[in-house]
Structure formats: C-alpha cells, structure tokens
N, C-alpha and C positions, 0 to 999 in steps of 0.2 A: 148032454153038453158036458164038457170037461170042466174041471175046477179051474177058475180063474188064476193066473199067475200072480197077480198083483192086487191089491185092495183099490188102488186108484192110479190112473195115468192121467197127467195133465199134458195134453198133446199139442205140439206144434206152436208154442207160444215163443216170444222173445225172452229167453231166460237171462235175467240179471241176478247172478248167483249169490251176491253179497260179498264176493271177494274184491270187487272193484273192477274186475276185468270187463272186457267189452261184451255186450249182449250177443247171444247166438240163438239161432232158432234150434230148439230141442225139446225132448220129451222128459217129464219128471215122473219116475215111478215110485209108488209108496207101498210098504207093506208093514203092518204092525206099528204104524205111528212114526216109521223111520222112512227117510228117502233111501232107496236102494239102487237107483239108477238114474243118471241125468245124461241125455244124448239121444240116440235113436234107440227107442224101445219097441220091440216088435211083439212082445207077448200080450196076452189078454188081461183085462182087468175087471173087477166087479163094477167099477164106475170108470168111465172115460169122460174127461172134460176137453172140450174143443177150444183151445186157447189161441187159435190163429188170429193174428192182428193184435193180441194183447201182450202185456208184460207179465212175466211170471217172476216174482221176487220172494225171497224169505219173509216170513211175518216179521213185523217190526217189533223191536225190544224197546220199551219206554222206561228208562231207568229212574225217572223222578216223578212219582206220583203219590197220592195220599188217599188210597182207598182203604185205609186201616179200619175205619168203621164200616163202610159200605160193604166191604168184602165179608163181613160177618153176617150180614143180613140179605144180601142181594146176590144172586147167581150171575147177574149180568153186570160186567164192569165197564158200563158205559159212563162217559162218552168214548173212551179210548178204544174199546172193542169194536166200534163202528168205523174206525179209521185205520184199519189194517194192522193194528196192534195185536200180537198174539201173546206177549209177555209183559206184565207190569211189575215194577219194583216199588214198594211203598215203604213207609217208615223213615221218609226223608226229613231233613231239617230238625231233627231232635225231637219230633212229636209223634206220639202214638199212644197205644193203650196198654202196654205191658212192659215190664212187670208193674203190677198194681196192688195195692192194699185197698180194702173196702173204703177206707176213710178218705183216700185220694181220688176215688173216681170222678167226682164232681170237678176237682181240679184238673184232671186230664181232659175232661170235656171242655172246660173254660179255656184251657190252653189251645186245644184243637179249634175250637170255635173262634177264638181270637186271632191265631196265627194263620189258620187256613180258611176262614170264613165258611165253615160247615154248620148249619144251623144247630145249636144247642138242643132245642126241642127234639130234632130228628135224632141226634146222638142219644138223648136220654131215653127215647122210645125204642130205638133200633138196637142199642148195645145190650147184649145178654149178660155180660160179664161173667161168663162160665169159665173164668180163668183167674190166676194170680200170676204165675210165673210166665216168662215168655215162651217156654216150651209148651205150656198148656195153651197159650194163645195160638201158637202155630198148629196145635191139634184142632183147635176149634175152627180155624180157616180150612184145615185139611178135610174136615167133616163136610163141608159144603161144596158141591160141584159148582164150577163157574164156566162161563163161556170161553175164557182165556186163562192162561197160567198166570199164577200171582207168586211173588217172592216178597219176603219182608226183612227189614233191618231193625236192629234194636235202637230205640230212641233214648238219647241222653236225658231228655227232660223227664220221662217216666222213670228211668234208672235212678236219677238223682232223687226224685221224690220218694221212691221206694226205700231208698237207703238212708236218706237224711231227713225226711218228714219235713216239718215246717221250716227247718233251717235250709233245706235245699230249695224250697220255694221262695225263700227270702234271699237266695243267692249268697249265703254265708259261705266261707272257705271250708272246703272238705278236709277233715283229718287224714292223716296217712291211713288209718284203719278203715275209714270210710272209702278212700281210694281204692284200697285193696278189695273191698267187698264190691264196689262197683265194677272193678276190672274182672273179678271172678264171676259175677253174674253176666256181664257182657260176653266173657269167654264161653260160659256155659249155654248162652243164647246161640253163639256161633256154632258150638258143637251140636245143638239141637236143630240147627238148619237156618238160622239167621244169615242173610248175606253179609252183614257187616254192622257197623256202629255209625250213627249220625248224631250231629250236634249243630246247634244254632248260636251264633254270635253276633246277632244283628238286633239293633232297636226297632227295626221294623216288625219284628215278632213280639207280640204282646198277648196277653190272656184277654178274654172278653171283659175283664175289669180294668183293662188297661195297664196291667202289671207286665214289666219285662219278663221274658221267658226265663226259667230257672237257670239255664245254662249260660246266660249272656256274659257273666264275668268269671266263669269257672277258670280257674288259674292253670298255668301250664303244666304243673305236676299232676293235676287231675286228669287232664287230657292225655298226657304223655303216659301216665300210669295205666289208664284204661286201654290205650293203643298197645302198650307193652304186653298186657295180659291177653288181648286178642292175638297178637303176634305169636304167642306161644302155642296157639291152636294150629298154626300153620295154614290159616285160612282167614277169609273175611276182608272186606273193603271198608275204607273210612270216607264219610262224606261229611262236608263242612259248608255252612253258609256263614259269612262273616262281613262286617262292614269294613274290615281292614283299616281301622282308624289309625293304628301306629302300624303301619305296613310292614316295616322291617321286623319289628318284634313279633307280630302275628305270623309273618312268613317263617320265622325261626321256630315258632311253636309247631307249625304244620310240618316243617321238615323234620322236627325231632319226632313227631308222631310216626312218620314214615320211616325214620332210621331206626327207631327202637323196635318198631313192629315187624318191619320188612314187608309191609302191606301196602297196596295201592291206595291213593287218597284223591278224591275229586273235590272240587270247590266250585261253587256256583258263581258264574261270571255274567254281568251285564253292565252296560254303560249307563251312568248316572249323570244328569245335568250338574250336580254338585261337584263332581269330580270327573270331568269328561274324558280325561286322558289316562285314568288310573287303570283302565282295562288293559291297555298296552303295557303297563308295568307288570301286571300280573301274567300276561302271555309271556314276557320275557322271563318271569320267574319260572314258569313251567318249563321252558326250554333249558334253563340253567339246572333245575332240579333233575330233569330226565338225564341231562349230560353227566350229572353226578351219580347216577344210578338209582334215583328215587323215581318211582312211577307216580307221577302226578298229572292229573287231568284237569281240564275245566269242562263243567257242563254249561252249555250255551244254548240260547233260544233260537228258534227258526224264524222268528220275526220280532217285532217290538213287544214289550211287555206292557200291556195297557189295561184299561177297565172298559166294560160295556155300560152304557148310561142309558137309562129308560125309566119310565114311570113305575114300572114294577120291579125293576132291577135294585140291587142293594145301593147302587150309587144313582140317586135321583136328584139332579140339580136343584129341583124346585122344593125339596122337602123341608128346607129350613125357613121358606117364606111363611109368615104367619097365616095368610089366606089359605094357602095350600094345606097347612096342618088341619084346617077345619074340614078338609075333605077326606082325610085319612080314615081308613075303615070302609070306605065305599067300595063296591065291586067296581071292576075297571069300566065297564060301560057307563055306570052312573057317575064315576069320577070324570070320565072324558065328556060327558054331557054337561057337567058343571063347568069343566075347564073351557069349554067351547063358548060359554057365555062371554060377552063383551066385557061386563063389568068385572067378572072374575079374572079374565085375561089381563085387564088393565091394572088390577090391584096387584097381581103377582108380578107382573113385569116391573111395576114401580118398586116393589119390595126387593126384587131379585139382587140388585147391586149390593145391598147391605147383608144379604142372607144367603148368598151362593156358596156353595162348598168350595173351599180353596183348591181342592183336588182337580176341579173342572172349571175353575174361574176364568181361563184364558180360553176364548172362543177360537183363536187362531190355532189352537192345538186340539180342536175338537172336530170330528168328521162324521158324515152319514156313513154308516157301515154298508147299507143297501143290500139287495137280495142276493147279489154276487160280491161277497165282501172283498174290498180292496184293503189289504193290510199294508200298502206302501203308498198312502195318498199324497198327493202334492199339495203345497200350500194354498193353491187357488181352489182347492176343494174343501177348505175349512169352513166352519159355520161363520167365522168372521168374514171371510172372503165372499161367502153367499149373501150375507147381510149387506155388505158393501155394495154388491152388484144390485141388490134389491132396493137400495136406499132406506134400509131400516136399521135399527140398533140390534147388536148381536143377541141380546136377551130376547127380542121380539122373534128373531128367526129361530133361536133355540127352542123358545116356547111353541111354536108352531110345528117345529119338527118333532117334538116330544108327543104332541097331541095327534099327530097325523096317524093314519092307519089304525084307527081305534085304540090308539095309546100303546101299541105294540112296536112302534119304531125304535130302533136301536142307533146310538151314537157311539163312537169309538174315540178313546182318548189314549194314545200311546204315551207311556210314561218313561220307561227305560228303553234304551237302544234307538231312540229317535231324536237325539239332540240336534242333528243336522237336517232333519226332516226327510230322511231316506234311510235305507236299510244297509248302506255301505259298511257300517261298523259290524252288523250282524254277519255280512259276508266274510269280513276280515276274521272274525272270531270262528266261524264255522270252518274255514280254510286252514286253520292252525293245526299242526299235526297232532298236538296233544290236547285237542278239544274234541268233544263228542256232544251230539244233540242231547238236550235234556230240558229240564225246567218246565215241562208242561203242566205240572201240578195237576195232572188229571184226577178227578174226584174232590178237588179242593176249590176254594174261592167261587163256590158254585153259583153265586148270585152276581159275580162281577166279571167273570171271564168264561171261556170255554177253549182253553188252550191245549186240552187233549187232542185238538185237531192239528198240533204242530206236525206230525208226520206227514199229513196231507199237504200242509204248506210247504214243507221241505221239498217234496217232490214236485207239486204243480207250480208254486212260484219260482223256486230257485232252479228248477230243471226244464221250465217251458214258458212260463208267463211274464217274467221280470222283463221290464222295459226300461228302468231308471238305471241301470247298471248291469255289470257282468252277470251271467248265469254259471252253474256248475254242471259238469258231465253227470248225467242221469245215473249211470252205473255206480259213480262214486258216491253220490247221495244216497242211494240204496244201501250201499256197504256201510255208510256211517250210522244209518238208522238200524241196521240189523246187526252185522257182525262186530262192528266197532262198540256199539253200546253193550252188546252181550259180553264181549270181552272185558269191558271195563268193570263189570260187576262179577266176573268170574263164571258167567254161564256159557261154557265153552262147548255145550252140545247143541247150541242152536245159532241162527243167525246166517248160516250158509245152506245153500241148496247143493249138497253133495252127499255121497253114499255114507250112511252112518250117522247122519245128523237128523234132529227133530224135523218131522214133515210139517212145519209150519209154513204156510204158502198163501200168497196173495196172487190173484189173477186180476190184473187191472187193465181197464179200458182207459189208457192214458190220455187219449184225446178227450174223453168225457170227464175226466177227473176234475171236479168242481165242488167247492164248498158252498153250502147254503148258509143263509143267515142264522145265527144261533136263535133259539127259541126257548122261552121259559117253559118248564115243565114242573108241575106241582106234585111229584111223585115220590119224594122222599118220606121216610116216616114222619108221622105227625103233620103231614101235608106240607112239608118243607119244599121250598123251590130250588131249582137248579137249571143252568143252561145246558141245553144239548144242541148239537150241531149236525145237521144232515149233510150227506155228501153223495154225489153221483160218481160212478167210475169203478168202484170195487166189485167186480163182477162175483168173485168167490174169494172167501177167506176160510182157510183150513187150520186147525189146531190139532197137531198130532194126526194128521190125516183125516180129520173129521170136519165136515163143512159146518161152520158156525154161522156165517153171514153169506147171503146170496142177494146180490143187487142191493146192498144196504139193509136187507131185512134179516132178522135173526131166524135161524132154522129151528131153534129150540134145543138143539144139541148142546151139551155141557161137558165137553171133553177136558176142560181146563182144570188144572190141579195146582196144589201148593208145590212150589218148587223150593226144595231145601238145598242150601249150599253144602259144599263138600270140605271136609277137613283132610282130604287126601293131598 
C-alpha cells in the first residue's frame, strides 16, 4: 500500500466554514494539524470520517473562561471541551494567579474563590505555585498537555497585589512609579505570550472575605498607563467588566485605554433589572467608538445568566432555615430521608419565608430545569405558577421539587438578560455587529452554573429550537462562535475551515444536538464539587487534526497546547 496523502479527511458533510457563508457539501483534508483542502478531495488519508448528513464546523473559540487554576492540574478543560470548544481564553475579569509573591498566594485564592466561586480548598490543594512571574506561569501551563488549546491574559488583580502589596489590596491609589512598574510587567507578560490584560470594576466581584476586588476603584491614570505600556508591544487585547455607574466617565476611560494603546478592547455586557435599558446605551457606544476608529466589542451571553438551585448546589434555598441547618453534614440519601418526614417538611416550610435567600426569594422567577433544559421558560412554567395550579403555597412546591429525584433535582433562576421573561434582549445583543459570544465563565462558578455549554445553546436554541421569537442563520452563528471570537483576541490562525488554518473541527449531528441537565461531580482537588453538563450530537471533535472527543466521550488524546500571543 502507498503512503496516504493526508492525515485525515472529513468527507461529505455540510461545511459551515466559519466565514458566515452558506453551507456546502464538501470534504475537509488535514495534514500536520493544518487544513490543507476544502472541497472535493480525491486523495487517500490515514483516517476518513464519513460526515454525510452532519455539519462540519470549525472548533469553537471561547474567549471568556476561568481555567487559570484547573489548567495547572487537569489535562481536561471540561466542561468547555465537551461542547465543541477547541480553544479557551482564561485570565478574564482581572483575576488569576500570576504574577505572585509567596505572601500573596492566599489572597489570590480568596479573590478567585470569591469572584469566580471556585472552592478555595480545591485551589489550595491543586495549585503547585511553581511560578512567580507571568512568564513562569505560562511555562507551567505549557508543560502540561491538554485536550484543547488554552491561552491566558494577565489579570490586573494579581498585578496590583504584586506591585503594591497591601496598599493594592486595600484599593489605595497607585503612584506614578507603581503604574510604570505595572505597565512594564503587563507588557512583559504580553511579550511572553499573554493575549492581553484584564480588569474588573464591579462591586459584584468580591473576595471570599467579602472585600471588593483590588481593582474596583483603580484610577484612570492607572488603567490608561498600563494600556499604553501594552500598546508599545504592538500586541495584546484589553478586557473590562464594569458596573458603568458613571457611564460617561467610565466610557471615557475605556476610550482613552484604546486610543493610547491602539489595542482592541472588549467589555462584558448583560441586561440588569436595576437598569434595564443601559445595555442599549453601551451598544450605541460601541457603534460610536468603532466609527471613530477604536476597536471596541461587547462580550455577550447566549442565554440568560442565572443560577442553578438544588440541595447540593452552592445556592440552596433551604439552607438558612434553622431546621435544615440541623441536617447539614448528612449524606444526600440520609438528608432526603429526613426531609421526607412530614414534621421536618412542615417545620422548614414554616421557617422558609423568614429565612429564604433573597437571590431566589421570588418563586415567579424560578423554574424546573428538567432533563432537557429549557433556558427560555415561560411565566406559566414558574414554581409560583405550578403552586397556583396545585393550590399550595410556593414554598411548599419549592420544597417538594428540591426533594424530588433523590434530592438531585435542579431549578433555574435567570437573573440577567431575563427582565421581560424572554431572550429577546439576548438576541438583540448577539445581532449587534460589534458584539461577540462570550461570558461562559467556563471553569468558574462551579457550584452555581454550567455556562460552558453556551456554544451549544447558541447553535441549538438560536439556530433551531427557539419558538418564542426569531432565530438566526446557522452559518452566521457558527461564524460568531469561531472566527469572530478568534479575531476578537487576535488568534488569527483558527476559526476558519480553509487551507492554512488550524485543523480544529467539529462534526455535529445537528438534529441530535441536545443538552442534558447539569449534574454535580465531586472531582475537583480536595473533593470539590462542580457542575458538568452532558450533550448529545457532537460526533467528533478534532484539535489540530487529532480526535479528542467521539460521541461525547474523551478519546484520551491530549493535543492541546498553550497558545501564546504574537508581538508581530
């Protein structure tokens, strides 16, 4: 037998190549981890995949994750890697683990635990701390093979603590000398391979002690000074999450960061009930900034941003009730047995109105997630509506739902992007020309969400299943989650199925593409818990031409690598 011409041919699928152009029946040939031909390919290959009846897409690029700790101890970057994602970008929201002095290690753990709901015990056990500088941290990531590619950004919180110590943690103003050092270190990180610099300016971000993030009140001269230093490298992106309390003043700071650096900037965007119309103001600001020659994008979610509620989840509505507190520490079967007693039920239901969590106190905004999750539930599906139909109090219905299925049932509480009880706002954001899908927080909020499945929601809900409003063209959706996200962070070698691009490929049975309900797994270091979410329909996922997942199961191959940014 002769030598095969290609390593891989994915033959006869409907290719949505990431450009946004219409799908076409074609073959995709791969050699050396690179796409070498798309069209009719007549040569032989070491492996041939029959993709007839399936979609063939680029691997998805998720630009907003928090695998900063997990990537140091785990070769599998789940849950993202199980949802067609082949590249993740971490270090968002100004939190991460480098640069770091020995004295500040615990502070960075407290910051990550508080801001991103990653168990401190897991971080204490899992992190090796074999680094101080950001370059050394990148080298540590580089030493471990992964199932998908991973890239990092330098976080402002760690940078501020490293340079300013206690003063930085206490949010004191930086001196000009300190700003210059932070700028130099951020620029060094970009030269070493960081994709950019991130910061947080929201009160929602607090340490596990309840203290605001060190970067909350960083002055304009600090942010602009760091951005200018990064700009001198000729590379890197800027990422910001902000409350935008003084909208015009904050926008001016962001525009100055872009103008002095010449670098792109993205800002997290979601609709809040407190200021339901402000998202449109920011969308208008994006349009204006880009018209002025500033590359400014919004990162937006594929669905509402909410929390998962359950007996074992971080958010348990019963946990404040005195009678329930007596049951803490019991294994789940024993706890459910106690909760099933009529006297325990009556006591907790009586206590609930005074002791429920404010976050989930409104039963009209709480929904059963179900085995086939509905992320756009109607009002008549709420716990309050169910209780009304059953002729009982909402807290009674809530209690019985939480105890059902052996205590593993989950409820869903959408918080952001669901003011009007539908996802019309999300559709408006996704459609904006200067918005890209993001905000999955893969690897974070591990006991409250599993939004690493956002890419699947983007395709299945917005491209096929939505009944409560308009849908989007599927080829366009694929382009937004692959090429548009890759371009947003400067990873120009991926996100397209075209000759010369990385052979990151999904083969998807679109008719079967379906999320399962999230399930808690206790597999983090120190037995820490996290939600994972299964999915049907991803027949094959390839990273650099190597199959990493087949029908949802890992192959064991670890072709993923650290992706370093370019200063060219």
